[in-house]
Every structure is written in C-alpha cells, then in structure tokens.
N, C-alpha and C positions, 0 to 999 in steps of 0.2 A: 790679686792682680788686677790690672786695668787694661782696657783696650780702647782704641780710638773709634770715633763714630764718623762714617763717611757722609758728607753732605752732598746731596744731589741737587743740582741747579737746573731749573727749566725756565724757559722764557715764554711768556704767554702774551699774545698780541690781541688788543681790542681795536675797535674802530678809531679810537682817539689816542691811546697810550700804549706803551710797552712796559710791562712790569716784570721784574725779576724776583722770584721768590725761592726760598730754600725750605728743605724739610724740617728746619729748626723753627719754622713758623714766625720768624722775627718780623716779617713784613706783612703778614696776613691781617686783614682789617678787622676780623672778629676777635682777635686776641690782643689783650692789653700787653704793653711792653714788659719784658722781664725786668725785675728790680735789680738783678745782679747780686742780691744778697746771698751769702753762703753761710751755712750753719755748721756747728761744731760736731754734729753726730758723724759717725763713720759713714763714708759715702763712696759710691762707685763713680768713676769718671764717666762711664757710659751713661749712667743715670743723669749726671749733671748736664751732659751734652744733649741727650735726647729730651730732657724735660726741664727747659729753662724756666725760671720763676716767672709767673705771669698772673696778672689779676690780683696780686697780693703785695701790699706795701711792706717794706722792711720795718721791723719793730724792735728797737734796741731793748725795750723792757722785757719782751718775750725772750729774746736771745739770751739776756742775762739770767733770767729765771730758768731757761732750758739748760744752760751750761751748769748752773748750780745743781739742777736736778741730775744731770749726767754725772757730776762729781759725787753726788750723794749715792747714786746707784753703784758707781765703781767702788766706793769705800765700803758699802754694805756687802757687795758681792765678794770682796776680798777678806772681810772680817770673819773671825772665828767665833764671834759671839754676836748676839742681837742687841747687846747693851748699847745704848746711845742712839738707837734708831726706832722710828715708828714705821709700821708697814701697812701696805695694802696687798692682800692676796687676791689675785684676779684669775678666775677660771671661766673663760669664755666657752660657749656651747654653740650648737647648730653648725651650719656650714661656713665657709671661709668669709664671705661678706659680713655675716652677722658677728662672727668672731672678731673681725677687725674693728667693727663699730664698737664692740664692747671694750676692746683693748684701748681704743681712743678715749672712751669715757673714763676708764680706770686711770689712764695717764693724766687726763685733765684733773681728776680728783687728787691724784698724787702731787701734781704740780702746784695746785692751789693750796694744799695742806702741808707741803714739804715732807711727805712720807715717801718711803722707798716702795717702789712697785715691783712685785714679783708675779710673773705670769706663768700659769701652768696651762699649756695648750695641748701638748702632745698626748696627755692622758685621755684615752677615748677618741683620739683623732690621728690623722695620718702623718702629721708633721708638727714639730715644735716651732716656736716663734723664731728661734735662731737658725732654723733650716731655710727660712724664706726671707729673712731680713738681715741687714748688716748691723749687728749689735756690738761691734768691737768696742766702741767708745761709750756706749750706754747699755750695759747689761740689763736685760729684763727677764729673760728666760730662766725659770727656776733652776735648770741644770747648771747655770752659770754662777750660782751662789754657793758658797761653802756651807752656809747655814741660813735658814729662814724659818719664821713661824709657820707651823702647820695648821693653825686654827686662829680664830679671832672673832670679834663681834660680827655676827651675820647681818649684812645689809641686804634686805630683800625688798621687792616691789610687788604690791603697793604698801606693804607693812611698814617700810622705813621712809615713805614719802614725806611725812611731816618733819621728821628729825633732819633728814638730809636737805630739805628745801628751806626750812625756816629757822634752824639753829646755826650757831657758829661752828662749822665743822672743824675749823682750825684749832678750836679749844677742846676738842674731844680728847679724853685722857687714855682711851684704850690703846694698848700696845699695837694691836693689829686689827684691821678691818677685813672682813672676808666677803667678797662679792662673786657671784657666779651667775651665768645665764647669757642672754643676748640682748637685753634691753639697753638702748642708748639713753642713759639717764642724764646726759649733759644739761637738758633744760632745768633740772632740779638745781644744778650748780649755777647756771646762767642767771637764774632769777632769785637765788638765795640772797636776801637783803644784806647779809653779813659778808657775802663774797662779791657782790656786784661791783664795788670800786676796783677790786683786783682783776676781776673778769674783764671789765672795760679797759683796763690798762694793758692786759696781756692779749686780749682779742678784740681790739677796737672795731674791727669790721664784722665781727660776729662769725668769722670763719674758723671755728674751733676745729672741725674735722679736717679741713684742707691744710691748715698750718701744722697740725700735729702729724698728719700723714706725711707731709713734706719733710718735716724735721726728724721725726721719730722712726717712722716705718719706711726706711729707705731700703729698697729691695736688695737682696743678696746678689752678689755678682753672678751666681749661677742662674738666677731669674733673669737678670739683664742680658745674659748671653742668649737666652731664649728669645727675649723681646727683640734684640738687635738682629738676630738671625732671621726671625719670622718677618720682621719689618722689611728687611732687605729681600727675602725670598718672594714675598707677595708684592714687591715693588710699590709699597704704600707711599714712599716719598715721591713717586712720579705723578701722583694724583694732583690735579689742579685744585680740587677741594675734596676732603675726605670725611665721610660720615661714619661714625660707629653706630651700629644698629643692634641693640640687644634683643635677641629673639628667644624669649623664655617660654619654652613649649610645654613643660610638664607642670601640672598643678596637683601636688600631693594631696591626699594619698592616691587619687586616681591618676594613672599615667595617660592622661588625655591631653592632646594638643589644644591649646586654647587661644592662640593668636588667630583672630578671625580674618576673613578676607577684607572687610572694611578697614581693619587695623593695618594689614599689609598695604592696602591702598594709601593709608595715611602715612606710613613710613616713607613711601615713595613721593607722595605729593608734598609732604612736609620738607623733605630734603630738597626737592625742586624749588620750593618757595624760599629756602634759606641760602641757596648758593649766591654769593655776591656777584654783581656784574663784573665780567672780565675773568671769571674763574670757572666757566662752564665747559671748557673744552675737554677735560678728562676727569670728570667727577667719578669717584669710586665709593663703594659702600663696604665697610668691614663688618661682616656678620659675626656677632658673638653669640653663638647658639649653645643651648644647654643639653642637647641630645642629638643622636643621629636622626631621629624623627624630625626635629626642628630643622636640621640642615636639609633633609629631603623635601619637606613641605615649603621651605623658603625658596629652594631652587625651582619648585613648581609654581611659585607665586609670581606676582607682578615684579617683585624684586629680582627673582631669578631671570625673568624674561627681559629685564632691562639691560642685562649684560654688564652691569657695573659691580657685581658682587665679588668680594674677596673673602675667602674663608680658609681656615687652617686645616680642616680635616674633611674627608669625604664621610658620608653617613656611616659606612661600615668601619671606619677608623676611630670613631669617637669612643672614648673611654672615660667614665667618671673618675674623679680624683680618688685614688685609693692607695697612694704612696707619696713619699716626699716629692718625687719628680712630678707626680700628678698635681699636687698642691702648688708646686712652682709653676706649672703650666696654667693653672687656674688664675694665679696672680698675674702671670704674663698676659693672659687674656684681658684682665682689667687694665693693665698698663697699655696694651695696644689700643684699647678703646680710648684711653686718656690721651694718647698721642694724636688722635684724630682732631679735625677742626671743630666738629660739632658732634654731640652725643644725643642719640635718640634712645631712651631707655624705657623700661617697663615700670608700671606704678608700684611703689613701695618695695622695690627690689634693692636689697642691701648690696648685691653684686654691682648693679648699675650705679648706685650712689657712691660706692668706694671708687669706682672708675671716675666719677664726676669730681670727687675730692682730689684725686691725683691730677685731673684735668685743670683744676683750679679756676673753673669758669662755669656759669650756669648751663644746665643741659635742658633737654626737651623730653617730655613724657608722652608716650603714645597710649591711649586708652579709649575703649569704646563704651565705658560706663555711661549710663544715661545722663547722670549729672555728677560732677566731681564731688567728692566727699569734702565737706566744709572744714574738716580738721587738717586736710592735707593739700587742698587746692583753693585757689580763689576763682570763683566762677565768673570770670571777666572776659571770656572769649578765648580765641585760639589762633595759632598761626594758620592752620587749616583745620578742617573737622578732625577732632580727636587728637590734636597735637597741641600741647601746652608747654610754655616755657617756665622753668623754675626761677624763683627770685635769686637763689644763691646755691652754692654747692654744699651748704650745711645739711646734715642728715635730717630727715623727717622723723617725727615721732607721733604716731596716731594716739597713743594712750594719754599723752600730755594734755590734750584739750579737755579731757574728762577729769583726769586726776588733779590738775592744777586748781580747779574750782572748789575742791574739797579742802584746800590748805588754809590754815589760819592766817598765813601771810599772803593770801591770794590778792592780786590786783588785776584789773582788766588787761594791762599791757602784757601780762604773761601769755595771753591768748592772741593778742593782736600783733605783737611785735617780734615774736620768736622767729629768727631768720630761717629756720629749718622746716617750717610747716607750711609756708606759703608757695603757691604756684600761680604764675600770672603769664600774660602774653608779653611779647617783646616790647 
C-alpha cells in the first residue's frame, strides 16, 4: 500500500528577500536539484516523495544493467533448478550499517559479473533483508528463492585480494562464490583493470554506495511508515535548516561514553557555521543516539542547552534492536538523518555512512583525534575545529590503503583517487 506525504510550507524573511521552502528541500541551496529519474525496483510512494533524487545524474547504462539484474534475480528465484545461473552467496555480519555496506558490495559484484545474488541475513540476526526492504521486483533474500547453492568458492579478505583485484572476475567459471563478513570490498572492483571500463560506465561519478542504496535497498513500507510518522511528530519539516547529529556513545567492549566535551562543542559550532544566510530563524538538530546514556549526556551538553534538539526517545525508552521492528526502527533512524539538510556523523561509522548514502550528498565528520588518519582523511583544514567535510558519500575503507599496495596490479591512483577514502574541507 502507499500513502501520501504532506508538504509543510513556511515562509522565511531576510533583510533583502523572502524565500519559500518546502520540506521536500527542492529550493534549499545546499542540495542539488533532483534528477527526476525513477528506477524499476519496487518502490514506496512515501519514499519517492520524501527522498527526491539529488546530487546524482541519471545514468541509462546503469538503469539498463540494473533492470537486467532484476530480471535475472526474478528468473532465478522462480526456478526449480540452478541450471543456467551463476551465483553469489552473500552472508553479512555485525550490526545493520555494516551489513548493508556488505550487501551493497555483494550487489556491485553481482551486477558487474552478471551473477545472481542470494543474501542470507536473518541467520544470527533479528531480521531478514525482505523484512526491511521492498524486494518485490528484485528478490534478494534467500527465503525468496525456491532453490539456491548452499556453498561455493570462498572469497575472503585479505586471502582473495589479488584474485578479486587483478584478474577478470567475469571469466571465473565457479558456479557459486561465497562471501561473508562486513568488509566493503568495492575498491577491489573499482580498480580491477579488467572491470574499470564497465565500472566507469555504470558509476561515472564514483557513487557506488549511493546509487545502489537508492535503486536496490528501497525501504519497506513499514519502515517508511515509521519515518513519515516520526518526521511529522517531531515537526522536522518546520525547521528552517535541519542538522542530523550522530551521537555514538558506546565504544565496545567497554560501555563508556566517548563523545568528549570538545566534540559536543564542535557539533554545535560546526552547525552554526554551516547554516546558510536567511535560514537561521528555526534551526533544529536531530539527534541520532545509540544508547540511553548518549541521550542523557547529549541533553546535558551544549547541544541540549541550545534548545534545538529533536530526539525520538527519552533515555529510559531506548531499546537496542532485538526484533524485526527494532531493525526497522534502526533503518528509520538512518533515513531520518538522510532527510536532514546536513549530516554531522562519527568517524568510520557504518551507521552514519549509510545515512549519508541515502542523503546522496557529502556529510561532515566530527572527531577530536589529534591528526586525521591519512587513509581516511585529507589533512587540509576544517569547517571549524574537529569538523571535516567528506569528498563524497561513497563508503570509506581503511584497509584498502595498506592492502592495495601489495597487489601485482597496484598503481598510485588506487590510493590517491578512490572517492570513498578522502575527507576534505568545503
């Protein structure tokens, strides 16, 4: 089923002009105009209305390849035999953000090699892929297939780095490839010399994560009901400018809060520096907290004292994801962040990076590390102290900087040009 999205219109007056904006962000200066391109995967009307395409150019080559992959997935899901198909068995691990990064990487491999992707996510986890995404037109979840290979050639990292990065993966004869874990191995595909022409054709802007999230991982209607309901309840659409602030408080295995007071200060000062002229009258902060402790300490920080905070739960109400509905709420949190004008996220957080992929525009990272890590940042200054802007919304991969130099097909551009590992100032 589908439901309509209500647009809230507010008028904001500056000393020289009067500007009308809507919560669809169509007129906001920091957002590139929507392309209007629609894709063939199953979709929710609420998702289409709340998340217009932005910052991404239409690509007929990708659309054609995606539709062919969708048809391949449907045919394999309905088949009573595995004859005539080659497969990728994908078993993501860790928590939701890392799992989704891994699924994106598996799909990129399937798309580039014309293999059928079968994802096993619910085993050892609280929800299957079909519980949180609309997969009607492109079945991915193992439960949607009549039959699929239970094993295959194991692709692990770093043991498979050389073969995946330097040989023609499309020519591999194995019936099925088996991948498991949480490593975002897209750089191995992005720089494989045998795949580069096709990669450049399908992902000319380097936005692998954002384009696949937008077309493949379209949220389940039950997820979008949560997003729409919370967006309206918190009156997020009434903000003149809306910041998502990812407050990641627990550092496993020690349950210690590690957002420092200087980082809290940076969240606030960075947001103040980024608000465009004429949009300062009703600035709000959406807090995406990962624990009750995080909510409590954020309320006690300069962010809480600013009076601009919006948060979904009180500290005593916060519950970790432990059910299908819990995972749906976790995804809804990512999407509510993506709905904001600007994202201020934590370093190396898969949770924040998935939100940035749905946002389809570069985000900002808050960190009080003494010097940024050269594999993930460019040490070229900041918006304010401890606030850095990302180059793109492509996922970062710390391991790639070290592993790529060990490849027989290595060249310097593998380290200097990968869009997902660079962080710079605006």
